[in-house]
C-alpha positions in Angstrom: -134.9 194.4 -77.5 -133.0 196.8 -75.2 -135.3 199.0 -73.1 -135.6 200.7 -69.9 -136.9 198.6 -66.9 -137.6 199.7 -63.2 -135.7 197.7 -60.4 -136.8 197.7 -56.8 -133.7 197.7 -54.7 -133.1 196.7 -51.1 -133.6 199.6 -48.5 -131.0 202.3 -49.0 -129.1 200.1 -51.5 -129.8 202.1 -54.8 -126.2 203.2 -55.1 -124.8 199.9 -54.2 -127.0 198.1 -56.9 -126.0 200.7 -59.3 -122.4 200.2 -58.8 -122.7 196.4 -58.9 -124.8 196.6 -62.3 -122.0 199.0 -63.7 -119.5 196.2 -63.0 -121.7 194.1 -65.2 -121.6 196.7 -68.0 -125.2 197.5 -67.6 -126.6 201.0 -68.0 -128.5 202.5 -65.0 -130.1 205.7 -64.1 -130.7 206.8 -60.5 -132.5 210.3 -60.5 -131.2 212.5 -57.6 -132.6 215.7 -56.0 -131.1 218.2 -53.6 -132.6 218.1 -50.0 -131.6 220.1 -47.0 -130.8 217.9 -44.1 -129.7 218.7 -40.6 -126.4 217.1 -39.6 -124.9 217.7 -36.2 -127.0 220.8 -35.8 -125.9 222.1 -39.1 -127.9 222.4 -42.3 -126.4 220.9 -45.3 -127.7 220.3 -48.9 -127.4 216.7 -49.8 -128.2 214.8 -52.9 -130.8 211.9 -52.3 -132.6 209.7 -54.6 -135.8 211.0 -56.2 -137.5 207.7 -56.0 -136.1 205.9 -52.9 -135.4 202.2 -53.3 -135.9 202.5 -57.2 -133.4 202.4 -59.9 -133.8 202.4 -63.7 -131.8 199.9 -65.8 -131.5 199.8 -69.6 -130.7 196.2 -70.9 -131.9 193.5 -73.3 -133.5 190.5 -71.5 -132.5 188.4 -74.4 -128.7 189.3 -74.0 -128.6 189.7 -70.2 -130.3 187.1 -67.9 -133.2 188.5 -65.7 -131.8 186.0 -63.1 -128.3 187.8 -63.3 -130.1 191.1 -62.6 -132.0 189.7 -59.8 -129.0 188.2 -58.1 -127.0 191.4 -58.1 -126.2 192.7 -54.7 -128.6 195.6 -53.7 -131.3 194.6 -56.2 -134.4 193.1 -54.9 -136.5 192.5 -58.2 -137.6 194.0 -61.5 -140.8 195.7 -60.9 -143.9 193.9 -62.6 -141.5 190.9 -63.6 -144.0 188.1 -64.3 -144.2 186.3 -67.6 -143.7 189.5 -69.6 -141.6 192.3 -68.5 -143.0 195.8 -68.9 -140.5 198.3 -70.5 -140.6 201.9 -69.8 -140.9 204.4 -72.6 -137.6 206.3 -73.5 -139.5 209.5 -73.3 -140.4 209.0 -69.6 -136.7 208.5 -68.7 -135.8 211.6 -70.8 -138.5 213.6 -69.1 -137.2 212.7 -65.7 -133.5 213.5 -66.7 -134.8 217.0 -68.0 -136.8 217.7 -64.8 -134.0 216.3 -62.6 -133.1 219.0 -60.0 -129.5 220.1 -59.8 -128.1 222.4 -57.2 -128.1 225.8 -58.6 -126.4 229.0 -57.3 -129.9 230.4 -56.2 -130.6 227.2 -54.2 -127.2 227.2 -52.4 -127.6 230.9 -51.6 -130.1 230.8 -48.6 -132.7 233.5 -48.5 -133.1 234.7 -44.9 -135.7 233.0 -43.0 -139.2 234.4 -42.5 -139.7 236.5 -39.4 -143.0 236.9 -37.3 -145.2 239.4 -38.9 -143.8 239.2 -42.4 -146.2 239.3 -45.4 -146.3 236.1 -47.5 -148.1 234.7 -50.5 -149.1 231.1 -51.1 -147.2 229.6 -54.0 -149.2 226.4 -54.4 -151.9 224.3 -52.6 -155.5 225.3 -51.9 -154.7 228.8 -50.9 -152.6 229.7 -54.0 -152.2 233.4 -54.6 -153.8 234.3 -51.2 -151.7 236.4 -49.0 -151.2 236.1 -45.2 -148.9 236.8 -42.3 -146.1 234.5 -41.2 -146.6 233.5 -37.6 -144.1 230.9 -36.6 -141.8 228.0 -37.8 -142.9 224.5 -36.9 -141.3 221.2 -36.9 -141.2 219.0 -40.0 -140.4 222.0 -42.4 -143.9 223.5 -41.8 -144.9 227.0 -40.5 -148.0 228.7 -39.2 -149.7 231.3 -41.3 -152.4 233.8 -40.3 -154.8 234.9 -43.1 -158.2 236.2 -43.3 -160.7 233.8 -44.9 -164.6 234.5 -45.0 -164.3 237.5 -42.5 -162.4 235.4 -39.9 -158.8 235.3 -39.2 -157.4 231.7 -39.3 -154.2 229.9 -38.5 -153.0 227.2 -41.0 -150.0 225.0 -40.8 -148.4 224.6 -44.3 -145.1 223.4 -45.8 -142.7 226.3 -45.8 -141.8 225.8 -49.4 -145.4 226.5 -50.3 -145.1 230.2 -49.1 -143.0 233.0 -50.4 -142.0 236.4 -48.9 -143.8 239.5 -50.6 -141.1 241.9 -51.5 -142.6 245.4 -51.1 
C-alpha cells in the first residue's frame, strides 16, 4: 500500500536525494522555510530545509524495493525500517504543507531594527505579554532586554524574534 515514509539523508544531501528519487519516479516532499543568513556581510533570506537531513517519500514498498530506496545517492536509510516500516499519516504531511512558511511581502520588507531605549513587548516564552526596554543586540540573533520584575530591574538575553516593538 502506498504511504508516506521518512528518510534520513546524508548530511546536507536532502536535495540530492530528492533529485535522485525523482529520477526513479518517486514522490518526495522536502519542507522548506525562509531563514535570514549573512553572506559576505550582507543579510539575505534563504530557503532551508525545515527538518535538516530528513525527507518524506511517498511510495509502495511492494512496488518499489526498499533496497532501491536505501541505495539512492544522498539517502542514508528509511527511519524505523526494521521488520515492518512505519508509515506516516497523510494528515501529518498535509498539516506540514499547510504550515510551511513561504516568503511573504511582509517578511521581505524588513522592519527597522530596534534601538536602545525603545519599548518592547514579549511575544512568546516565559515573559509573554510583559513589557520591557531594548538595551542591545547580541550575537546569535539574541538581544538584551531590561524589564522590571518583582520590584527589581533585570537584564535578560532573549531571541530577537520573541520581542516586538510597542507602537505608540
